[in-house]
PDB file with one MODEL, atoms N, CA, C and O in Angstrom:
MODEL        1
ATOM      1  N   MET A   1       0.845  -1.193   0.000  1.00  0.00           N
ATOM      2  CA  MET A   1       0.000   0.000   0.000  1.00  0.00           C
ATOM      3  C   MET A   1       0.879   1.242   0.000  1.00  0.00           C
ATOM      4  O   MET A   1       1.861   1.310   0.739  1.00  0.00           O
ATOM      5  N   ASP A   2       0.536   2.210  -0.816  1.00  0.00           N
ATOM      6  CA  ASP A   2       1.352   3.414  -0.946  1.00  0.00           C
ATOM      7  C   ASP A   2       0.917   4.542  -0.022  1.00  0.00           C
ATOM      8  O   ASP A   2       1.502   5.624  -0.068  1.00  0.00           O
ATOM      9  N   GLY A   3      -0.081   4.326   0.807  1.00  0.00           N
ATOM     10  CA  GLY A   3      -0.512   5.359   1.732  1.00  0.00           C
ATOM     11  C   GLY A   3      -1.601   6.266   1.199  1.00  0.00           C
ATOM     12  O   GLY A   3      -2.026   7.187   1.896  1.00  0.00           O
ATOM     13  N   TYR A   4      -2.066   6.031  -0.019  1.00  0.00           N
ATOM     14  CA  TYR A   4      -3.101   6.874  -0.611  1.00  0.00           C
ATOM     15  C   TYR A   4      -4.460   6.186  -0.530  1.00  0.00           C
ATOM     16  O   TYR A   4      -4.570   4.964  -0.632  1.00  0.00           O
ATOM     17  N   LEU A   5      -5.454   6.979  -0.351  1.00  0.00           N
ATOM     18  CA  LEU A   5      -6.826   6.493  -0.339  1.00  0.00           C
ATOM     19  C   LEU A   5      -7.609   7.323  -1.339  1.00  0.00           C
ATOM     20  O   LEU A   5      -7.594   8.553  -1.286  1.00  0.00           O
ATOM     21  N   VAL A   6      -8.284   6.651  -2.240  1.00  0.00           N
ATOM     22  CA  VAL A   6      -9.092   7.331  -3.243  1.00  0.00           C
ATOM     23  C   VAL A   6     -10.553   7.017  -2.958  1.00  0.00           C
ATOM     24  O   VAL A   6     -10.921   5.861  -2.748  1.00  0.00           O
ATOM     25  N   VAL A   7     -11.370   8.042  -2.953  1.00  0.00           N
ATOM     26  CA  VAL A   7     -12.800   7.864  -2.725  1.00  0.00           C
ATOM     27  C   VAL A   7     -13.532   8.184  -4.014  1.00  0.00           C
ATOM     28  O   VAL A   7     -13.347   9.246  -4.609  1.00  0.00           O
ATOM     29  N   ASP A   8     -14.357   7.256  -4.428  1.00  0.00           N
ATOM     30  CA  ASP A   8     -15.216   7.464  -5.590  1.00  0.00           C
ATOM     31  C   ASP A   8     -16.627   7.588  -5.050  1.00  0.00           C
ATOM     32  O   ASP A   8     -17.190   6.616  -4.547  1.00  0.00           O
ATOM     33  N   TYR A   9     -17.193   8.763  -5.149  1.00  0.00           N
ATOM     34  CA  TYR A   9     -18.511   9.029  -4.595  1.00  0.00           C
ATOM     35  C   TYR A   9     -19.566   8.869  -5.669  1.00  0.00           C
ATOM     36  O   TYR A   9     -19.497   9.508  -6.719  1.00  0.00           O
ATOM     37  N   THR A  10     -20.525   8.032  -5.414  1.00  0.00           N
ATOM     38  CA  THR A  10     -21.698   7.921  -6.276  1.00  0.00           C
ATOM     39  C   THR A  10     -22.929   7.933  -5.386  1.00  0.00           C
ATOM     40  O   THR A  10     -22.884   7.487  -4.239  1.00  0.00           O
ATOM     41  N   GLN A  11     -23.998   8.434  -5.908  1.00  0.00           N
ATOM     42  CA  GLN A  11     -25.232   8.498  -5.124  1.00  0.00           C
ATOM     43  C   GLN A  11     -26.345   7.850  -5.924  1.00  0.00           C
ATOM     44  O   GLN A  11     -26.555   8.175  -7.093  1.00  0.00           O
ATOM     45  N   TRP A  12     -27.047   6.946  -5.299  1.00  0.00           N
ATOM     46  CA  TRP A  12     -28.132   6.211  -5.928  1.00  0.00           C
ATOM     47  C   TRP A  12     -29.423   6.547  -5.207  1.00  0.00           C
ATOM     48  O   TRP A  12     -29.417   6.851  -4.014  1.00  0.00           O
ATOM     49  N   ARG A  13     -30.531   6.492  -5.934  1.00  0.00           N
ATOM     50  CA  ARG A  13     -31.836   6.749  -5.305  1.00  0.00           C
ATOM     51  C   ARG A  13     -32.149   5.687  -4.254  1.00  0.00           C
ATOM     52  O   ARG A  13     -32.633   6.000  -3.166  1.00  0.00           O
ATOM     53  N   ARG A  14     -31.865   4.423  -4.595  1.00  0.00           N
ATOM     54  CA  ARG A  14     -32.153   3.326  -3.669  1.00  0.00           C
ATOM     55  C   ARG A  14     -30.995   2.338  -3.675  1.00  0.00           C
ATOM     56  O   ARG A  14     -30.333   2.156  -4.697  1.00  0.00           O
ATOM     57  N   ARG A  15     -30.754   1.711  -2.555  1.00  0.00           N
ATOM     58  CA  ARG A  15     -29.693   0.706  -2.465  1.00  0.00           C
ATOM     59  C   ARG A  15     -29.943  -0.428  -3.471  1.00  0.00           C
ATOM     60  O   ARG A  15     -28.997  -0.963  -4.050  1.00  0.00           O
ATOM     61  N   GLU A  16     -31.212  -0.791  -3.676  1.00  0.00           N
ATOM     62  CA  GLU A  16     -31.556  -1.859  -4.611  1.00  0.00           C
ATOM     63  C   GLU A  16     -31.116  -1.524  -6.032  1.00  0.00           C
ATOM     64  O   GLU A  16     -30.742  -2.423  -6.786  1.00  0.00           O
ATOM     65  N   ASP A  17     -31.154  -0.254  -6.411  1.00  0.00           N
ATOM     66  CA  ASP A  17     -30.696   0.156  -7.745  1.00  0.00           C
ATOM     67  C   ASP A  17     -29.199  -0.095  -7.898  1.00  0.00           C
ATOM     68  O   ASP A  17     -28.750  -0.588  -8.932  1.00  0.00           O
ATOM     69  N   PHE A  18     -28.435   0.244  -6.873  1.00  0.00           N
ATOM     70  CA  PHE A  18     -26.993   0.000  -6.897  1.00  0.00           C
ATOM     71  C   PHE A  18     -26.709  -1.496  -6.973  1.00  0.00           C
ATOM     72  O   PHE A  18     -25.883  -1.935  -7.773  1.00  0.00           O
ATOM     73  N   GLU A  19     -27.389  -2.271  -6.147  1.00  0.00           N
ATOM     74  CA  GLU A  19     -27.165  -3.717  -6.127  1.00  0.00           C
ATOM     75  C   GLU A  19     -27.512  -4.355  -7.463  1.00  0.00           C
ATOM     76  O   GLU A  19     -26.836  -5.293  -7.888  1.00  0.00           O
ATOM     77  N   ALA A  20     -28.547  -3.870  -8.133  1.00  0.00           N
ATOM     78  CA  ALA A  20     -28.902  -4.379  -9.456  1.00  0.00           C
ATOM     79  C   ALA A  20     -27.802  -4.071 -10.466  1.00  0.00           C
ATOM     80  O   ALA A  20     -27.493  -4.907 -11.315  1.00  0.00           O
ATOM     81  N   MET A  21     -27.214  -2.897 -10.385  1.00  0.00           N
ATOM     82  CA  MET A  21     -26.114  -2.540 -11.287  1.00  0.00           C
ATOM     83  C   MET A  21     -24.918  -3.453 -11.052  1.00  0.00           C
ATOM     84  O   MET A  21     -24.300  -3.915 -12.011  1.00  0.00           O
ATOM     85  N   VAL A  22     -24.583  -3.721  -9.796  1.00  0.00           N
ATOM     86  CA  VAL A  22     -23.439  -4.571  -9.483  1.00  0.00           C
ATOM     87  C   VAL A  22     -23.643  -5.991 -10.019  1.00  0.00           C
ATOM     88  O   VAL A  22     -22.680  -6.627 -10.447  1.00  0.00           O
ATOM     89  N   ARG A  23     -24.857  -6.487 -10.004  1.00  0.00           N
ATOM     90  CA  ARG A  23     -25.145  -7.849 -10.478  1.00  0.00           C
ATOM     91  C   ARG A  23     -25.230  -7.936 -11.999  1.00  0.00           C
ATOM     92  O   ARG A  23     -25.213  -9.040 -12.545  1.00  0.00           O
ATOM     93  N   ASP A  24     -25.321  -6.819 -12.690  1.00  0.00           N
ATOM     94  CA  ASP A  24     -25.478  -6.809 -14.144  1.00  0.00           C
ATOM     95  C   ASP A  24     -24.157  -7.200 -14.811  1.00  0.00           C
ATOM     96  O   ASP A  24     -23.174  -6.471 -14.681  1.00  0.00           O
ATOM     97  N   PRO A  25     -24.110  -8.333 -15.522  1.00  0.00           N
ATOM     98  CA  PRO A  25     -22.860  -8.764 -16.164  1.00  0.00           C
ATOM     99  C   PRO A  25     -22.327  -7.773 -17.198  1.00  0.00           C
ATOM    100  O   PRO A  25     -21.135  -7.788 -17.507  1.00  0.00           O
ATOM    101  N   ALA A  26     -23.189  -6.918 -17.734  1.00  0.00           N
ATOM    102  CA  ALA A  26     -22.744  -5.963 -18.760  1.00  0.00           C
ATOM    103  C   ALA A  26     -21.820  -4.891 -18.192  1.00  0.00           C
ATOM    104  O   ALA A  26     -21.070  -4.273 -18.948  1.00  0.00           O
ATOM    105  N   VAL A  27     -21.852  -4.655 -16.892  1.00  0.00           N
ATOM    106  CA  VAL A  27     -20.997  -3.606 -16.331  1.00  0.00           C
ATOM    107  C   VAL A  27     -19.623  -4.131 -15.919  1.00  0.00           C
ATOM    108  O   VAL A  27     -18.708  -3.340 -15.690  1.00  0.00           O
ATOM    109  N   GLU A  28     -19.461  -5.449 -15.822  1.00  0.00           N
ATOM    110  CA  GLU A  28     -18.190  -6.021 -15.367  1.00  0.00           C
ATOM    111  C   GLU A  28     -16.989  -5.549 -16.194  1.00  0.00           C
ATOM    112  O   GLU A  28     -15.959  -5.216 -15.609  1.00  0.00           O
ATOM    113  N   PRO A  29     -17.077  -5.507 -17.532  1.00  0.00           N
ATOM    114  CA  PRO A  29     -15.916  -5.037 -18.302  1.00  0.00           C
ATOM    115  C   PRO A  29     -15.490  -3.606 -17.965  1.00  0.00           C
ATOM    116  O   PRO A  29     -14.321  -3.258 -18.132  1.00  0.00           O
ATOM    117  N   HIS A  30     -16.407  -2.787 -17.500  1.00  0.00           N
ATOM    118  CA  HIS A  30     -16.072  -1.411 -17.148  1.00  0.00           C
ATOM    119  C   HIS A  30     -15.318  -1.333 -15.814  1.00  0.00           C
ATOM    120  O   HIS A  30     -14.482  -0.451 -15.616  1.00  0.00           O
ATOM    121  N   PHE A  31     -15.618  -2.252 -14.916  1.00  0.00           N
ATOM    122  CA  PHE A  31     -14.991  -2.248 -13.590  1.00  0.00           C
ATOM    123  C   PHE A  31     -13.703  -3.081 -13.538  1.00  0.00           C
ATOM    124  O   PHE A  31     -12.894  -2.899 -12.628  1.00  0.00           O
ATOM    125  N   ARG A  32     -13.505  -3.975 -14.485  1.00  0.00           N
ATOM    126  CA  ARG A  32     -12.327  -4.848 -14.476  1.00  0.00           C
ATOM    127  C   ARG A  32     -11.010  -4.066 -14.402  1.00  0.00           C
ATOM    128  O   ARG A  32     -10.172  -4.405 -13.567  1.00  0.00           O
ATOM    129  N   PRO A  33     -10.782  -3.036 -15.230  1.00  0.00           N
ATOM    130  CA  PRO A  33      -9.501  -2.308 -15.142  1.00  0.00           C
ATOM    131  C   PRO A  33      -9.289  -1.651 -13.779  1.00  0.00           C
ATOM    132  O   PRO A  33      -8.160  -1.583 -13.294  1.00  0.00           O
ATOM    133  N   ILE A  34     -10.347  -1.178 -13.172  1.00  0.00           N
ATOM    134  CA  ILE A  34     -10.229  -0.566 -11.846  1.00  0.00           C
ATOM    135  C   ILE A  34      -9.816  -1.621 -10.834  1.00  0.00           C
ATOM    136  O   ILE A  34      -8.958  -1.374  -9.986  1.00  0.00           O
ATOM    137  N   GLY A  35     -10.425  -2.795 -10.922  1.00  0.00           N
ATOM    138  CA  GLY A  35     -10.096  -3.881 -10.007  1.00  0.00           C
ATOM    139  C   GLY A  35      -8.667  -4.359 -10.149  1.00  0.00           C
ATOM    140  O   GLY A  35      -8.074  -4.846  -9.187  1.00  0.00           O
ATOM    141  N   GLU A  36      -8.109  -4.225 -11.342  1.00  0.00           N
ATOM    142  CA  GLU A  36      -6.724  -4.628 -11.556  1.00  0.00           C
ATOM    143  C   GLU A  36      -5.739  -3.640 -10.931  1.00  0.00           C
ATOM    144  O   GLU A  36      -4.600  -4.006 -10.639  1.00  0.00           O
ATOM    145  N   LEU A  37      -6.156  -2.414 -10.727  1.00  0.00           N
ATOM    146  CA  LEU A  37      -5.274  -1.386 -10.179  1.00  0.00           C
ATOM    147  C   LEU A  37      -5.466  -1.121  -8.688  1.00  0.00           C
ATOM    148  O   LEU A  37      -4.598  -0.527  -8.049  1.00  0.00           O
ATOM    149  N   THR A  38      -6.570  -1.547  -8.144  1.00  0.00           N
ATOM    150  CA  THR A  38      -6.905  -1.174  -6.768  1.00  0.00           C
ATOM    151  C   THR A  38      -7.301  -2.379  -5.932  1.00  0.00           C
ATOM    152  O   THR A  38      -7.579  -3.464  -6.442  1.00  0.00           O
ATOM    153  N   LYS A  39      -7.313  -2.147  -4.651  1.00  0.00           N
ATOM    154  CA  LYS A  39      -7.889  -3.101  -3.714  1.00  0.00           C
ATOM    155  C   LYS A  39      -9.161  -2.447  -3.204  1.00  0.00           C
ATOM    156  O   LYS A  39      -9.115  -1.562  -2.349  1.00  0.00           O
ATOM    157  N   GLY A  40     -10.269  -2.876  -3.720  1.00  0.00           N
ATOM    158  CA  GLY A  40     -11.521  -2.217  -3.394  1.00  0.00           C
ATOM    159  C   GLY A  40     -12.056  -2.593  -2.027  1.00  0.00           C
ATOM    160  O   GLY A  40     -12.036  -3.758  -1.632  1.00  0.00           O
ATOM    161  N   GLU A  41     -12.523  -1.609  -1.329  1.00  0.00           N
ATOM    162  CA  GLU A  41     -13.237  -1.802  -0.083  1.00  0.00           C
ATOM    163  C   GLU A  41     -14.508  -0.977  -0.182  1.00  0.00           C
ATOM    164  O   GLU A  41     -14.499   0.231   0.053  1.00  0.00           O
ATOM    165  N   GLN A  42     -15.590  -1.637  -0.531  1.00  0.00           N
ATOM    166  CA  GLN A  42     -16.841  -0.913  -0.730  1.00  0.00           C
ATOM    167  C   GLN A  42     -17.474  -0.584   0.611  1.00  0.00           C
ATOM    168  O   GLN A  42     -17.544  -1.420   1.513  1.00  0.00           O
ATOM    169  N   GLN A  43     -17.929   0.642   0.716  1.00  0.00           N
ATOM    170  CA  GLN A  43     -18.643   1.105   1.897  1.00  0.00           C
ATOM    171  C   GLN A  43     -19.915   1.796   1.426  1.00  0.00           C
ATOM    172  O   GLN A  43     -19.900   2.533   0.440  1.00  0.00           O
ATOM    173  N   ALA A  44     -20.982   1.563   2.112  1.00  0.00           N
ATOM    174  CA  ALA A  44     -22.241   2.235   1.791  1.00  0.00           C
ATOM    175  C   ALA A  44     -22.616   3.128   2.960  1.00  0.00           C
ATOM    176  O   ALA A  44     -22.533   2.727   4.121  1.00  0.00           O
ATOM    177  N   TYR A  45     -23.025   4.335   2.639  1.00  0.00           N
ATOM    178  CA  TYR A  45     -23.413   5.302   3.655  1.00  0.00           C
ATOM    179  C   TYR A  45     -24.773   5.856   3.300  1.00  0.00           C
ATOM    180  O   TYR A  45     -25.154   5.879   2.130  1.00  0.00           O
ATOM    181  N   GLU A  46     -25.492   6.291   4.279  1.00  0.00           N
ATOM    182  CA  GLU A  46     -26.778   6.931   4.064  1.00  0.00           C
ATOM    183  C   GLU A  46     -26.585   8.443   4.098  1.00  0.00           C
ATOM    184  O   GLU A  46     -26.020   8.983   5.049  1.00  0.00           O
ATOM    185  N   VAL A  47     -27.057   9.121   3.060  1.00  0.00           N
ATOM    186  CA  VAL A  47     -26.988  10.570   3.035  1.00  0.00           C
ATOM    187  C   VAL A  47     -28.088  11.105   3.941  1.00  0.00           C
ATOM    188  O   VAL A  47     -29.265  10.790   3.769  1.00  0.00           O
ATOM    189  N   VAL A  48     -27.680  11.924   4.913  1.00  0.00           N
ATOM    190  CA  VAL A  48     -28.676  12.468   5.847  1.00  0.00           C
ATOM    191  C   VAL A  48     -28.919  13.939   5.631  1.00  0.00           C
ATOM    192  O   VAL A  48     -29.861  14.495   6.196  1.00  0.00           O
ATOM    193  N   TYR A  49     -28.085  14.595   4.819  1.00  0.00           N
ATOM    194  CA  TYR A  49     -28.292  16.020   4.570  1.00  0.00           C
ATOM    195  C   TYR A  49     -27.614  16.388   3.267  1.00  0.00           C
ATOM    196  O   TYR A  49     -26.490  15.960   3.005  1.00  0.00           O
ATOM    197  N   CYS A  50     -28.282  17.173   2.454  1.00  0.00           N
ATOM    198  CA  CYS A  50     -27.716  17.748   1.226  1.00  0.00           C
ATOM    199  C   CYS A  50     -28.030  19.230   1.216  1.00  0.00           C
ATOM    200  O   CYS A  50     -29.159  19.633   1.498  1.00  0.00           O
ATOM    201  N   HIS A  51     -27.047  20.032   0.897  1.00  0.00           N
ATOM    202  CA  HIS A  51     -27.255  21.477   0.776  1.00  0.00           C
ATOM    203  C   HIS A  51     -27.129  21.839  -0.693  1.00  0.00           C
ATOM    204  O   HIS A  51     -26.069  21.654  -1.290  1.00  0.00           O
ATOM    205  N   MET A  52     -28.178  22.341  -1.265  1.00  0.00           N
ATOM    206  CA  MET A  52     -28.195  22.698  -2.674  1.00  0.00           C
ATOM    207  C   MET A  52     -28.186  24.230  -2.804  1.00  0.00           C
ATOM    208  O   MET A  52     -28.790  24.937  -1.998  1.00  0.00           O
ATOM    209  N   THR A  53     -27.497  24.716  -3.824  1.00  0.00           N
ATOM    210  CA  THR A  53     -27.488  26.145  -4.125  1.00  0.00           C
ATOM    211  C   THR A  53     -28.172  26.373  -5.461  1.00  0.00           C
ATOM    212  O   THR A  53     -28.470  25.424  -6.187  1.00  0.00           O
ATOM    213  N   ASP A  54     -28.418  27.622  -5.777  1.00  0.00           N
ATOM    214  CA  ASP A  54     -29.074  27.962  -7.036  1.00  0.00           C
ATOM    215  C   ASP A  54     -28.088  28.118  -8.186  1.00  0.00           C
ATOM    216  O   ASP A  54     -28.490  28.518  -9.279  1.00  0.00           O
ATOM    217  N   ASP A  55     -26.823  27.818  -7.976  1.00  0.00           N
ATOM    218  CA  ASP A  55     -25.811  27.996  -9.033  1.00  0.00           C
ATOM    219  C   ASP A  55     -26.095  27.169 -10.235  1.00  0.00           C
ATOM    220  O   ASP A  55     -25.337  27.208 -11.205  1.00  0.00           O
TER     221      ASP A  55
ENDMDL
END
């Protein structure tokens, strides 16, 4: 380990939507190169607050 941590933030409407994407065999080729470069540790969090601006 080189001491770096990279966070990839994605937000899904429902956990079931994310889980369906993970099970879809069509997405595996897109994630394969990432898996070859990293040691993935998936974490799921619940968003409890979002602050939106008019920008």
